[in-house]
N, C-alpha and C positions, 0 to 999 in steps of 0.2 A: 504494500499499500504506500501511500504518500507519508514520508517520515514526519514532516512538519505541517500537518493539515491546519492547525490553528494559526500558524504564522502566515500561511498563504491566504487564509480567510481575512486576517487582520490587514494584510497588504492590499487585498482587493477592496475591502470596506473603506480603507483610507485612500487608496490610490485612485479609485475611479472618481470620487468627487473632486479630488485635487486635479486630476487630468481634465475633467469637464470644466472646472474653474479656470484653469490655464487656457484652455481652448476658447472660452467665452469671454475672457478678460478684456481683449481688445474691443469687442462689441459693446460690453458693458461700459468701458471707459468712453467710447465714442457716443453712447447715449447720454452719458452724464455731461460731457463736455465736448460737443461737436466741433470739428475743425472748420467747417464752412457753414454758411447761412442755410444752405439747402433750400428746397422748395417748401418752406414753412409758412410763407406769407403770400397772400393773394396780391398780385401786382396792382398797384394803383394806376400806373401809367401804361395804357394799352398800346401807345405808339411804339414802345420798345419791342413789343411782341410782333407788331406788324413789320417792323424793319428786320427782325430776325426771319420772318417768313419770306420776305423778299429775297434774302440771300441763300435760301435753300436751293439745292440742285434738283431739277425735275427728275422724276423717276420715269424710265423708258416704259412705254406701253408694250407689254409682252404679247398682246393680241394682234398687234400690227406685224407684218412680215419683216423679219430681221434678216439683213443681208451681211455676209462676211466681206471684208475687204479682199480684193483679189490678190493682194500681196500676201495674205495669211493663208490662202487655200492650199498652195503648193507646199509650203513647209509643214502644214498640218497633215497633208496627204503623205509626206515622207515619214513623218513621225508615226503615223498609224500603220504604214507599211512595215516598219521595223518591229512593231510590237509582237507579232506572231513569231518572229525569229528569236525572241528572248527566252522561249521555253526550252531551249536546248539543254 
């Protein structure tokens, strides 16, 4: 059997809470004293949000037909042609 069963139980009883405390300590400290302001206030000035929206990059519409640049098609074809030969 296990020679020091009581010492193993004591280590587990004390070690698991200490491990959990060490793992959660950064989160607890951040909740107590946050480093940044974060989104904790509703913005009073809406014009700032509108200027941020104007600077966003538009997302490509994936429903439209997408075309590859002709300079990319040949190198991609060469790469794909090599792939089956890698199984040697």
